[in-house]
N, C-alpha and C positions, 0 to 999 in steps of 0.2 A: 543303699544307710550305710555310711561307714561307723558304727557304735565306739562309743568312748562314754566311762564312767561318768556322772553328772558328777561336781561338785561337791564334794564332801561325801561322797561311796566310795568304796574302795572293797577289792577281795582282799581276801585278809585268812591266815591259815589261823585256827584256834588250836594251839598243842597242846594247851588243858584239858581240852573235849574229844581229841585228835578228828578234827573237822574242817572243813573250811566254809566263811562265814562270808556273806555281802552286806558291809555293816553302811546304815545310811543314819542321817539324822535321825532319831529317836526310832529308829526298825531297824530288825534284822534278818535276813532270808538265810536257807540253808539253803542252797546248791544240792539235790543229787549227783551221783557220779557223770551225769552226759551234760548237764546244766553244766559244771563244775568245768567240761571239758572246751564248749565252747566259752566260756568268763575267762578262761586264762588266755585265750585268743581276742578279747577285746582289748585292742591298745590304741586305741585312735586314729591309727595307720590302717589296716588291716577294711578294708568293706563286708560286707555281707557275703559275695560269693569267694573272695579269698579264705574266710572263714569257712566256708561250705569245704572248697576245696584242700584244707588243711584237714578238717574234720574226714573227708570223703579218704584220704589218704590214710590218716593213721588208723582209721576203724576199718580199713579196706571193704568200704561200703556206698554203695550207689550215690553221686553228690544229688538227684534229682529226689532221692528218698531223703536224704538230708537235711535239703532246705527245706522244706517245709515248716519241719520241725524247727530247724534253724531261726529261720523268719516268724513263726509263731512265738518263741521266746522272746526272742530280741523285740519284740513288740508289745509284750507284756511286760516285761522290763522296762522300755520306754514309757509304758502308758504308767505306770506307777512311780515314773521319776528316777529310776536308778540308775538309765541310761538315758544318753543322749546321742543324734546323729552330728557328728561331724565333729 
């Protein structure tokens, strides 16, 4: 899977409230710090394995531990229509 944001969906900093949000038509998601780390790597070029590798390096954690959480989060956002594959 090579995730990218669906049309009309974007990650944006809400400076007034001091947080990041995922804005989508008629809805909004407020990611926690771990989800935000994943979403910052969603660019339509990196596949799931590249995102996991980048996070493993960033957090000095085993990729096999991170992979399950990343896969679940991406699948959830895909099912909600916030992400697309490819």
